[in-house]
PADRENRO-693867 format. One line per 10 residues: their letters; for each residue z, y, x of N, C-alpha, C, O. Coordinates in steps of 0.05 Angstrom, whole numbers. Example, Ala and Ser with C-alpha at 12.3 -4.5 7.8 and 13.67 -1.06 7.14 Angstrom:
<recs>
AS	156/-114/264/156/-90/246/156/-66/264/169/-66/285  142/-45/257/143/-21/273/157/1/258/161/23/268 $
</recs>
This chain:
<recs>
MPNSPFETDD	1389/2128/2776/1400/2112/2754/1381/2114/2730/1376/2137/2721  1370/2092/2719/1350/2093/2698/1359/2109/2674/1343/2124/2663  1383/2104/2664/1393/2118/2641/1418/2135/2648/1435/2126/2663  1419/2159/2636/1442/2176/2641/1465/2166/2623/1461/2161/2600  1489/2164/2635/1511/2154/2618/1521/2175/2599/1519/2199/2604  1530/2167/2576/1543/2185/2557/1572/2187/2565/1587/2167/2563  1581/2210/2573/1609/2214/2581/1620/2239/2567/1607/2260/2566  1644/2235/2556/1657/2257/2541/1687/2254/2542/1697/2231/2546  1701/2276/2539/1730/2275/2537/1739/2279/2508/1763/2281/2502  1720/2280/2489/1726/2284/2461/1724/2258/2446/1703/2246/2445 $
AESAFKHFSP	1746/2249/2435/1747/2223/2423/1729/2221/2398/1716/2200/2394  1728/2241/2382/1711/2240/2358/1682/2239/2365/1667/2224/2353  1674/2255/2385/1646/2254/2394/1639/2226/2405/1617/2215/2400  1658/2214/2420/1653/2187/2430/1650/2167/2407/1633/2150/2408  1668/2170/2387/1666/2152/2364/1639/2154/2350/1627/2134/2343  1630/2179/2346/1605/2183/2332/1581/2172/2348/1561/2163/2337  1584/2173/2374/1562/2163/2391/1561/2132/2392/1540/2120/2389  1584/2119/2396/1585/2091/2401/1585/2074/2375/1575/2051/2375  1597/2084/2354/1600/2066/2330/1573/2057/2319/1572/2034/2311  1552/2073/2318/1526/2062/2309/1515/2041/2328/1500/2023/2320 $
LVDTIPEADL	1521/2044/2354/1509/2026/2374/1521/1998/2372/1508/1979/2381  1545/1995/2361/1557/1968/2359/1555/1957/2331/1566/1935/2326  1542/1970/2314/1541/1962/2285/1528/1935/2281/1534/1922/2261  1512/1926/2300/1497/1901/2296/1512/1877/2307/1503/1854/2304  1535/1881/2319/1551/1858/2329/1561/1842/2306/1575/1853/2289  1554/1816/2304/1562/1800/2280/1592/1797/2278/1606/1796/2299  1602/1797/2254/1631/1795/2250/1642/1770/2262/1665/1769/2272  1626/1748/2262/1636/1723/2273/1640/1724/2303/1654/1707/2314  1628/1744/2316/1629/1746/2346/1650/1766/2355/1652/1771/2379  1665/1777/2337/1683/1799/2344/1709/1788/2358/1720/1768/2350 $
DAYNADADIV	1718/1803/2378/1744/1797/2390/1765/1810/2372/1762/1832/2362  1787/1796/2369/1809/1806/2353/1823/1829/2368/1830/1825/2392  1826/1852/2356/1839/1874/2369/1869/1869/2371/1882/1866/2351  1879/1869/2395/1907/1863/2399/1918/1879/2423/1934/1869/2438  1910/1904/2424/1917/1920/2448/1929/1947/2439/1930/1954/2416  1939/1961/2459/1949/1988/2456/1927/2007/2465/1920/2007/2489  1916/2023/2447/1893/2039/2454/1898/2058/2477/1880/2063/2493  1922/2069/2478/1928/2088/2500/1929/2073/2527/1919/2084/2547  1941/2049/2528/1941/2034/2553/1913/2027/2561/1905/2029/2584  1896/2018/2542/1869/2012/2547/1854/2035/2559/1839/2033/2578 $
RVNARRGTDA	1858/2059/2547/1844/2083/2556/1850/2089/2585/1832/2095/2600  1875/2087/2592/1883/2094/2620/1872/2073/2639/1861/2081/2660  1873/2048/2633/1863/2027/2651/1832/2028/2653/1821/2022/2674  1819/2034/2631/1790/2036/2631/1781/2059/2650/1762/2056/2665  1796/2081/2649/1790/2103/2667/1795/2095/2696/1779/2101/2714  1817/2082/2701/1823/2074/2729/1802/2055/2740/1793/2058/2763  1795/2035/2724/1775/2016/2734/1748/2029/2739/1735/2023/2759  1740/2046/2721/1714/2059/2725/1714/2078/2749/1695/2079/2764  1735/2093/2752/1737/2112/2775/1736/2096/2801/1726/2106/2821  1747/2072/2801/1748/2056/2825/1721/2048/2835/1715/2048/2858 $
IRPHLGQIEK	1703/2040/2816/1677/2030/2823/1656/2052/2827/1635/2048/2838  1663/2076/2817/1643/2098/2816/1631/2104/2844/1607/2108/2846  1647/2105/2865/1636/2111/2891/1618/2089/2903/1606/2093/2924  1616/2066/2890/1602/2043/2901/1578/2034/2885/1570/2011/2885  1567/2053/2870/1545/2046/2852/1521/2034/2866/1508/2016/2856  1514/2045/2889/1492/2035/2905/1495/2006/2912/1477/1990/2910  1519/1999/2921/1525/1971/2928/1524/1953/2904/1514/1930/2906  1534/1963/2881/1533/1947/2856/1504/1942/2847/1497/1920/2839  1488/1963/2849/1460/1961/2840/1445/1940/2856/1428/1926/2845  1450/1938/2882/1436/1919/2898/1446/1890/2892/1430/1872/2891 $
ALPLVPLHEL	1472/1887/2889/1483/1860/2885/1479/1850/2856/1476/1826/2852  1480/1869/2836/1478/1861/2808/1456/1878/2795/1463/1896/2779  1431/1873/2801/1410/1890/2791/1406/1889/2761/1395/1908/2749  1417/1869/2747/1413/1867/2718/1436/1881/2703/1434/1883/2678  1456/1890/2717/1478/1904/2703/1471/1934/2700/1466/1948/2720  1469/1944/2675/1463/1972/2671/1486/1990/2680/1508/1989/2668  1482/2005/2701/1504/2021/2712/1514/2042/2693/1538/2048/2693  1496/2052/2676/1505/2073/2657/1525/2062/2637/1543/2076/2628  1523/2036/2631/1542/2024/2612/1570/2022/2625/1590/2025/2611  1571/2017/2651/1597/2017/2665/1609/2044/2665/1633/2047/2661 $
LEIPSLALAL	1593/2064/2671/1604/2092/2672/1612/2102/2645/1628/2121/2643  1602/2091/2624/1609/2099/2597/1635/2087/2587/1645/2094/2565  1647/2068/2602/1671/2054/2593/1694/2072/2585/1706/2068/2564  1701/2093/2601/1723/2110/2592/1717/2124/2565/1735/2127/2548  1692/2132/2561/1685/2145/2535/1686/2124/2512/1694/2131/2490  1678/2100/2518/1680/2079/2498/1709/2073/2491/1715/2068/2468  1726/2074/2511/1755/2070/2506/1766/2093/2488/1783/2088/2471  1756/2117/2492/1764/2139/2475/1755/2134/2446/1770/2139/2427  1731/2125/2443/1720/2118/2416/1737/2097/2403/1743/2098/2379  1746/2077/2418/1763/2056/2408/1789/2067/2398/1798/2059/2376 $
GFAAARVFTP	1802/2085/2413/1827/2097/2405/1824/2113/2379/1841/2111/2361  1802/2127/2376/1796/2142/2352/1793/2123/2328/1803/2128/2306  1778/2101/2333/1774/2082/2311/1800/2068/2303/1805/2063/2280  1816/2061/2323/1841/2047/2317/1860/2064/2300/1874/2053/2283  1859/2090/2305/1877/2108/2289/1868/2110/2260/1884/2119/2243  1843/2103/2254/1833/2105/2227/1840/2080/2210/1836/2080/2186  1849/2059/2223/1855/2034/2209/1883/2035/2197/1902/2040/2211  1884/2031/2171/1910/2031/2157/1926/2006/2166/1917/1984/2165  1951/2011/2175/1969/1990/2184/1993/1990/2166/2008/2009/2165  1998/1968/2151/2021/1968/2133/2047/1971/2149/2050/1960/2171 $
ASPQQIKARQ	2066/1986/2137/2091/1990/2150/2109/1965/2147/2105/1949/2129  2128/1962/2165/2146/1940/2164/2167/1945/2142/2171/1969/2135  2181/1925/2132/2202/1929/2113/2224/1948/2123/2236/1964/2108  2229/1947/2149/2250/1964/2161/2241/1993/2160/2257/2011/2155  2215/1998/2166/2205/2026/2164/2206/2037/2136/2213/2060/2132  2199/2020/2117/2200/2028/2089/2229/2035/2080/2234/2055/2068  2248/2018/2088/2276/2022/2081/2286/2048/2094/2301/2063/2081  2278/2054/2118/2286/2078/2132/2276/2103/2117/2291/2123/2113  2251/2102/2108/2240/2125/2093/2254/2128/2066/2260/2151/2057  2260/2106/2053/2274/2107/2027/2302/2119/2030/2311/2134/2014 $
ASLRPARELT	2315/2111/2053/2342/2122/2058/2341/2152/2063/2360/2166/2056  2319/2162/2074/2316/2191/2078/2309/2205/2051/2319/2227/2046  2292/2192/2035/2282/2205/2011/2303/2206/1988/2305/2226/1975  2318/2184/1984/2334/2182/1960/2355/2204/1957/2357/2215/1935  2371/2210/1977/2391/2232/1973/2378/2259/1968/2387/2275/1952  2356/2264/1982/2342/2290/1979/2329/2291/1951/2329/2313/1939  2318/2269/1942/2306/2269/1915/2328/2275/1894/2324/2290/1876  2351/2262/1897/2373/2265/1877/2383/2294/1877/2388/2306/1856  2387/2306/1901/2397/2333/1902/2378/2353/1890/2386/2370/1874  2352/2351/1898/2333/2370/1888/2328/2366/1858/2323/2386/1843 $
LRQLEILAEL	2330/2341/1848/2326/2337/1819/2350/2347/1803/2347/2358/1782  2374/2342/1813/2398/2353/1800/2397/2383/1798/2405/2395/1778  2387/2396/1819/2384/2425/1819/2365/2434/1798/2369/2454/1784  2343/2419/1795/2323/2426/1775/2335/2423/1747/2329/2439/1729  2352/2403/1743/2365/2399/1717/2383/2422/1711/2385/2431/1688  2397/2432/1731/2414/2456/1727/2397/2480/1720/2404/2495/1702  2375/2483/1734/2357/2506/1728/2345/2503/1700/2340/2523/1687  2340/2478/1692/2329/2474/1665/2349/2481/1644/2343/2493/1623  2375/2475/1649/2397/2482/1631/2398/2512/1628/2406/2523/1606  2391/2527/1648/2392/2556/1648/2365/2568/1638/2361/2592/1638 $
SLVPADRVRH	2347/2550/1629/2321/2558/1619/2304/2572/1639/2287/2589/1633  2308/2565/1665/2292/2577/1686/2267/2561/1693/2248/2571/1705  2267/2535/1684/2244/2518/1688/2240/2501/1663/2260/2498/1648  2216/2491/1658/2212/2475/1634/2229/2449/1634/2225/2432/1652  2246/2446/1615/2264/2423/1614/2250/2397/1609/2258/2376/1619  2228/2397/1594/2214/2372/1587/2202/2359/1613/2202/2335/1615  2192/2376/1630/2180/2365/1655/2202/2353/1673/2197/2333/1686  2225/2366/1674/2247/2355/1690/2256/2329/1679/2262/2310/1694  2258/2327/1652/2267/2302/1640/2246/2280/1645/2254/2257/1649  2221/2287/1646/2200/2267/1652/2203/2255/1680/2200/2231/1684 $
IRANRGSIDE	2210/2273/1699/2214/2263/1726/2238/2244/1728/2237/2223/1740  2260/2252/1715/2284/2236/1715/2280/2209/1701/2293/2189/1709  2262/2208/1682/2258/2183/1667/2246/2161/1683/2248/2138/1676  2232/2168/1705/2218/2147/1721/2238/2128/1735/2260/2136/1741  2229/2103/1739/2246/2083/1751/2230/2067/1772/2205/2065/1769  2243/2057/1791/2230/2040/1811/2223/2054/1837/2223/2079/1838  2217/2038/1857/2212/2049/1884/2187/2067/1885/2188/2088/1898  2166/2059/1872/2142/2075/1872/2146/2100/1856/2137/2122/1863  2160/2098/1833/2165/2121/1816/2182/2142/1831/2177/2166/1829  2202/2133/1846/2219/2152/1860/2203/2166/1883/2208/2189/1889 $
ADDAVAIVAF	2184/2152/1894/2166/2165/1914/2148/2186/1900/2145/2208/1910  2137/2178/1877/2121/2197/1862/2139/2221/1853/2129/2244/1854  2164/2216/1846/2182/2237/1838/2185/2258/1860/2184/2282/1856  2188/2248/1885/2192/2266/1908/2169/2285/1910/2173/2309/1914  2145/2275/1908/2121/2292/1909/2120/2312/1886/2115/2335/1890  2127/2302/1862/2126/2319/1838/2148/2341/1840/2143/2363/1832  2171/2334/1850/2193/2353/1853/2185/2376/1871/2190/2399/1865  2174/2369/1894/2166/2390/1913/2144/2408/1901/2144/2432/1905  2125/2395/1887/2104/2411/1874/2116/2429/1853/2107/2452/1850  2137/2420/1839/2151/2436/1819/2163/2461/1831/2160/2483/1821 $
YGEHKQALAG	2177/2457/1853/2189/2480/1867/2168/2499/1877/2171/2523/1877  2145/2488/1886/2124/2505/1895/2111/2522/1872/2105/2545/1876  2108/2510/1849/2096/2524/1826/2114/2547/1817/2104/2568/1808  2140/2544/1820/2159/2564/1810/2173/2579/1833/2196/2588/1830  2159/2580/1856/2172/2590/1880/2183/2618/1876/2206/2624/1883  2167/2636/1865/2176/2664/1861/2199/2666/1841/2219/2680/1846  2197/2651/1819/2218/2653/1799/2244/2641/1808/2266/2649/1800  2242/2621/1827/2267/2607/1836/2277/2618/1863/2296/2607/1874  2264/2638/1873/2273/2649/1899/2303/2657/1898/2311/2673/1881  2318/2646/1917/2347/2653/1918/2364/2637/1898/2388/2642/1897 $
KHPFDDAYLQ	2352/2619/1883/2367/2605/1862/2371/2576/1869/2382/2560/1852  2364/2567/1893/2369/2540/1902/2372/2541/1932/2364/2559/1945  2385/2520/1944/2391/2520/1972/2371/2507/1991/2376/2505/2015  2348/2498/1980/2329/2482/1996/2308/2500/2009/2293/2514/1996  2307/2498/2036/2286/2514/2050/2260/2498/2051/2259/2475/2042  2239/2511/2061/2213/2499/2061/2212/2473/2077/2199/2454/2069  2227/2472/2099/2226/2448/2116/2239/2424/2102/2229/2402/2104  2260/2429/2087/2274/2408/2072/2255/2397/2051/2253/2372/2048  2242/2414/2036/2223/2405/2015/2199/2391/2027/2189/2372/2016  2189/2401/2050/2166/2389/2062/2172/2360/2071/2156/2342/2069 $
KLADDGNWLV	2197/2356/2082/2205/2330/2090/2206/2311/2066/2198/2288/2068  2216/2320/2044/2217/2304/2020/2189/2297/2011/2184/2274/2003  2171/2316/2011/2143/2310/2004/2130/2291/2023/2116/2272/2014  2135/2294/2049/2123/2276/2069/2133/2247/2064/2118/2228/2065  2159/2244/2060/2170/2218/2054/2158/2205/2029/2151/2182/2029  2156/2222/2008/2144/2212/1983/2115/2203/1987/2108/2182/1977  2099/2220/2000/2071/2213/2003/2068/2188/2021/2050/2171/2016  2084/2186/2041/2083/2162/2059/2089/2137/2043/2075/2117/2046  2110/2138/2027/2118/2114/2012/2097/2107/1991/2092/2083/1986  2086/2127/1978/2065/2122/1958/2042/2106/1970/2031/2088/1958 $
AQLTPVNAKP	2035/2113/1995/2013/2100/2009/2020/2071/2017/2002/2055/2020  2046/2066/2021/2054/2040/2032/2062/2020/2010/2058/1996/2013  2073/2029/1988/2084/2011/1968/2062/2001/1949/2044/2016/1942  2064/1976/1941/2044/1964/1923/2058/1957/1897/2079/1944/1897  2046/1965/1874/2058/1957/1848/2060/1927/1845/2043/1912/1855  2081/1918/1831/2085/1889/1829/2062/1875/1816/2054/1853/1824  2049/1887/1796/2028/1874/1781/2000/1882/1791/1980/1876/1778  1999/1895/1815/1973/1903/1825/1956/1879/1833/1967/1858/1842  1930/1881/1831/1912/1860/1839/1913/1857/1869/1911/1877/1883  1916/1832/1879/1917/1829/1908/1892/1839/1922/1870/1837/1911 $
AKSGKSPDAL	1895/1849/1946/1872/1859/1961/1855/1836/1969/1864/1813/1974  1829/1841/1971/1810/1821/1980/1816/1813/2009/1823/1830/2025  1812/1788/2014/1816/1779/2042/1793/1790/2059/1772/1797/2048  1797/1792/2085/1777/1804/2102/1785/1831/2112/1805/1843/2103  1770/1841/2131/1776/1866/2144/1763/1889/2130/1742/1887/2117  1776/1912/2132/1765/1937/2121/1742/1946/2139/1740/1938/2162  1725/1964/2128/1703/1975/2145/1714/1988/2170/1702/1986/2192  1736/2003/2168/1747/2016/2191/1757/1995/2212/1753/1999/2236  1768/1974/2203/1777/1953/2222/1754/1939/2235/1755/1932/2259  1732/1936/2221/1708/1924/2233/1696/1941/2255/1688/1932/2276 $
VRDRLWTELN	1695/1967/2250/1685/1986/2270/1703/1984/2295/1693/1983/2317  1729/1985/2290/1748/1983/2313/1743/1958/2329/1742/1959/2353  1741/1935/2315/1737/1910/2329/1710/1908/2343/1708/1895/2364  1690/1920/2332/1664/1920/2346/1665/1937/2371/1654/1929/2392  1678/1960/2370/1682/1976/2394/1698/1961/2415/1692/1962/2439  1719/1947/2406/1736/1932/2424/1720/1909/2437/1723/1904/2461  1703/1896/2422/1687/1874/2432/1667/1885/2453/1664/1872/2474  1655/1907/2447/1636/1919/2466/1650/1928/2491/1639/1925/2513  1673/1940/2488/1689/1948/2512/1696/1924/2529/1694/1926/2554  1704/1902/2517/1711/1878/2532/1686/1868/2548/1688/1860/2571 $
RRYDELYKAG	1663/1868/2534/1639/1858/2547/1632/1875/2572/1626/1865/2593  1633/1901/2568/1627/1919/2591/1647/1918/2613/1641/1919/2637  1673/1914/2605/1693/1913/2625/1691/1887/2642/1699/1887/2665  1682/1866/2629/1677/1841/2644/1656/1846/2666/1659/1837/2688  1635/1862/2659/1615/1868/2678/1626/1886/2701/1619/1884/2724  1643/1905/2693/1656/1922/2713/1673/1906/2732/1674/1911/2756  1687/1886/2721/1704/1869/2738/1687/1853/2758/1694/1850/2781  1664/1843/2749/1645/1830/2767/1637/1849/2789/1634/1841/2813  1631/1874/2782/1624/1894/2802/1647/1898/2822/1642/1901/2846  1671/1897/2812/1694/1900/2830/1697/1877/2849/1704/1880/2872 $
VVIWGRRKVD	1690/1853/2840/1690/1829/2857/1670/1832/2880/1675/1825/2903  1647/1844/2873/1626/1849/2893/1637/1867/2915/1631/1863/2939  1652/1887/2907/1661/1908/2925/1685/1898/2942/1685/1901/2966  1705/1886/2928/1731/1880/2942/1737/1850/2945/1755/1843/2959  1721/1833/2932/1727/1805/2933/1747/1797/2912/1761/1814/2901  1748/1771/2906/1765/1761/2884/1795/1766/2890/1810/1770/2871  1803/1765/2914/1832/1766/2921/1842/1795/2919/1866/1799/2914  1825/1815/2921/1834/1843/2922/1824/1859/2898/1832/1882/2895  1807/1848/2881/1795/1864/2860/1817/1875/2841/1814/1897/2831  1838/1859/2835/1858/1868/2816/1874/1892/2826/1886/1906/2810 $
EHVPSLFARQ	1873/1897/2852/1886/1921/2862/1871/1946/2855/1883/1968/2855  1846/1943/2848/1829/1967/2842/1820/1968/2813/1816/1989/2801  1816/1945/2801/1806/1943/2773/1828/1930/2756/1829/1905/2755  1845/1945/2743/1867/1933/2727/1857/1920/2702/1836/1928/2691  1872/1902/2692/1867/1891/2665/1870/1913/2645/1885/1932/2649  1854/1911/2623/1857/1932/2602/1884/1932/2589/1892/1951/2577  1899/1910/2592/1926/1908/2580/1948/1916/2600/1971/1916/2592  1941/1921/2625/1961/1925/2646/1979/1948/2640/1970/1970/2633  2005/1944/2644/2025/1965/2642/2037/1969/2669/2042/1950/2684  2043/1994/2676/2056/2000/2702/2084/1989/2702/2100/1994/2684 $
VAQPSTPEQP	2090/1974/2723/2117/1963/2726/2134/1983/2740/2127/1993/2762  2157/1989/2728/2175/2009/2740/2185/1998/2767/2194/1975/2769  2185/2015/2787/2195/2007/2813/2225/2009/2814/2237/2028/2804  2238/1988/2825/2267/1989/2826/2277/2011/2844/2265/2017/2865  2298/2024/2835/2308/2046/2851/2320/2036/2877/2332/2014/2878  2316/2051/2898/2327/2043/2924/2355/2053/2927/2360/2077/2925  2374/2035/2932/2402/2044/2934/2405/2063/2958/2393/2059/2979  2422/2083/2954/2427/2102/2975/2441/2088/2998/2460/2072/2994  2432/2094/3023/2445/2083/3046/2469/2100/3053/2468/2124/3052  2491/2087/3060/2514/2103/3068/2508/2119/3093/2496/2110/3112 $
SVA	2517/2143/3092/2512/2161/3115/2530/2153/3138/2553/2144/3135  2519/2156/3161/2533/2150/3185/2545/2175/3197/2530/2194/3204  2571/2176/3200/2584/2199/3211/2577/2203/3240/2586/2222/3253 $
</recs>
């Protein structure tokens, strides 16, 4: 084989290897990413493993197809999954509402506790009043983060003086940070149209994977023919269909 394939089980290493190689694919030529990276990864591995024992036959029938590119497909699929995870995806309104429903009662309880502690001069009252003064969805998310930070700053002084354990406060902070990242201020400048750099890298890897997998499918046709190739080389989108359960046969006495 003229070139040794790059093969790895480490997604980050795969991403670092392949992302510079696809950087020159023009944006106008990119395939729109519309897949499940985990499903793609499994099918890419299945297809590549199927043709691996037949490389000699493929090389004779398709001499212009670089075999190392076919063998790299599983690693390229790993790189795609790593890239897809880096792309920010806006949450749905339902997801946002669910997080707010989790955050709001916890924010109120922890803030009321701070107000009681402030009345007892155990924490600075002005900072607590500042948190309470905020209004709006983004402010309440910011409040959650600030409240947890407040408890952390005064952890020793407040030990045993409130009912909230570390897990409870961490959940409040997680909800607050998640909402801060998702919510947009009403008067914020609209985002520029077009894809982010992370989305472009993802789509370039996806385009390259599609190109190589088309070549792999052609190799499968050489080996098994058009009628049987799908039994060995699955679509990148293919999902396993659950087999219907077989009803138990009545026992014969």
